[in-house]
C-alpha positions as CSV (number, residue, x, y, z in Angstrom):
1,M,0.0,0.0,0.0
2,A,1.2,3.4,-0.9
3,T,0.9,6.5,1.3
4,R,0.5,10.0,0.0
5,V,1.9,13.1,1.8
6,Y,0.5,16.6,1.3
7,V,3.0,19.4,1.1
8,G,1.6,22.9,1.6
9,N,2.9,26.5,1.5
10,L,5.2,25.8,-1.5
11,S,7.0,28.7,-3.1
12,P,5.7,29.6,-6.6
13,T,9.1,28.7,-7.9
14,T,9.2,25.1,-6.5
15,T,9.2,22.5,-9.3
16,D,8.4,18.8,-9.3
17,D,12.1,18.1,-9.4
18,M,12.8,20.4,-6.4
19,L,10.1,18.7,-4.4
20,R,11.4,15.2,-5.2
21,E,14.9,16.2,-4.2
22,A,13.8,17.7,-0.9
23,F,11.7,14.6,0.0
24,W,14.0,11.9,-1.2
25,I,15.9,11.6,2.1
26,A,17.1,8.1,1.2
27,L,13.5,6.9,1.2
28,Q,12.0,5.2,-1.7
29,L,9.4,7.3,-3.6
30,I,7.2,5.1,-5.8
31,F,5.4,7.7,-7.8
32,P,6.6,11.0,-9.2
33,T,6.2,14.0,-6.9
34,I,3.8,16.6,-8.2
35,V,3.4,20.3,-7.6
36,M,-0.2,21.3,-8.4
37,R,-0.5,23.9,-11.1
38,D,-3.2,26.2,-12.3
39,R,-4.5,24.8,-15.5
40,Y,-4.8,28.3,-17.2
41,T,-1.6,30.0,-16.0
42,D,0.6,27.0,-15.2
43,R,1.6,28.7,-12.0
44,S,2.1,26.8,-8.8
45,R,-1.0,26.6,-6.6
46,G,1.2,26.4,-3.5
47,F,0.9,22.7,-2.7
48,G,1.9,19.3,-3.9
49,F,2.0,15.6,-3.2
50,V,4.7,13.0,-2.5
51,T,3.9,9.3,-2.5
52,Y,5.9,6.7,-0.5
53,S,5.8,2.9,-0.7
54,S,5.0,2.5,3.0
55,H,3.2,4.3,5.7
56,S,6.3,4.4,7.9
57,E,8.3,6.2,5.2
58,A,5.6,8.7,4.8
59,E,5.5,9.3,8.6
60,A,9.2,9.8,8.6
61,A,8.9,12.4,5.8
62,V,6.2,14.2,7.8
63,S,8.2,14.3,11.0
64,G,11.4,15.2,9.1
65,M,10.1,17.9,6.9
66,D,7.1,19.6,8.5
67,G,8.0,23.2,9.3
68,K,11.3,23.0,7.4
69,E,12.3,25.6,4.8
70,L,12.1,24.8,1.1
71,N,12.8,27.6,-1.4
72,G,12.4,30.3,1.2
73,R,9.2,29.1,2.8
74,R,8.3,26.9,5.7
75,V,6.3,24.0,4.4
76,S,3.4,22.3,6.0
77,V,3.6,18.5,5.6
78,K,0.8,16.1,6.5
79,L,-0.3,12.6,5.7
80,F,-2.9,12.9,3.0
81,G,-6.4,11.5,3.5
82,I,-7.7,9.2,6.2
83,G,-5.7,6.1,5.2
84,D,-3.5,4.6,2.6
85,I,-4.2,4.8,-1.1
86,D,-4.0,1.8,-3.4
87,D,-1.8,2.3,-6.4
88,E,-3.8,-0.1,-8.7
């Protein structure tokens, strides 16, 4: 089961690659990271998602990154949703 992590308060300049690099932390990401973008302007909406292969890796990312600075902003990091998501 995969577990998704929500990352909020992202800088408008944060890219998918920057998010992936910040959350790699020697843990295994199983899906691409994604910064959500406005469909009309292609500008960042200020949040994104990172998906880990296990709940424990996602919890480690939350405890390690919540409140940390990324591209000049302190990010808010939380487990996304009530439970795990299925990657089928």
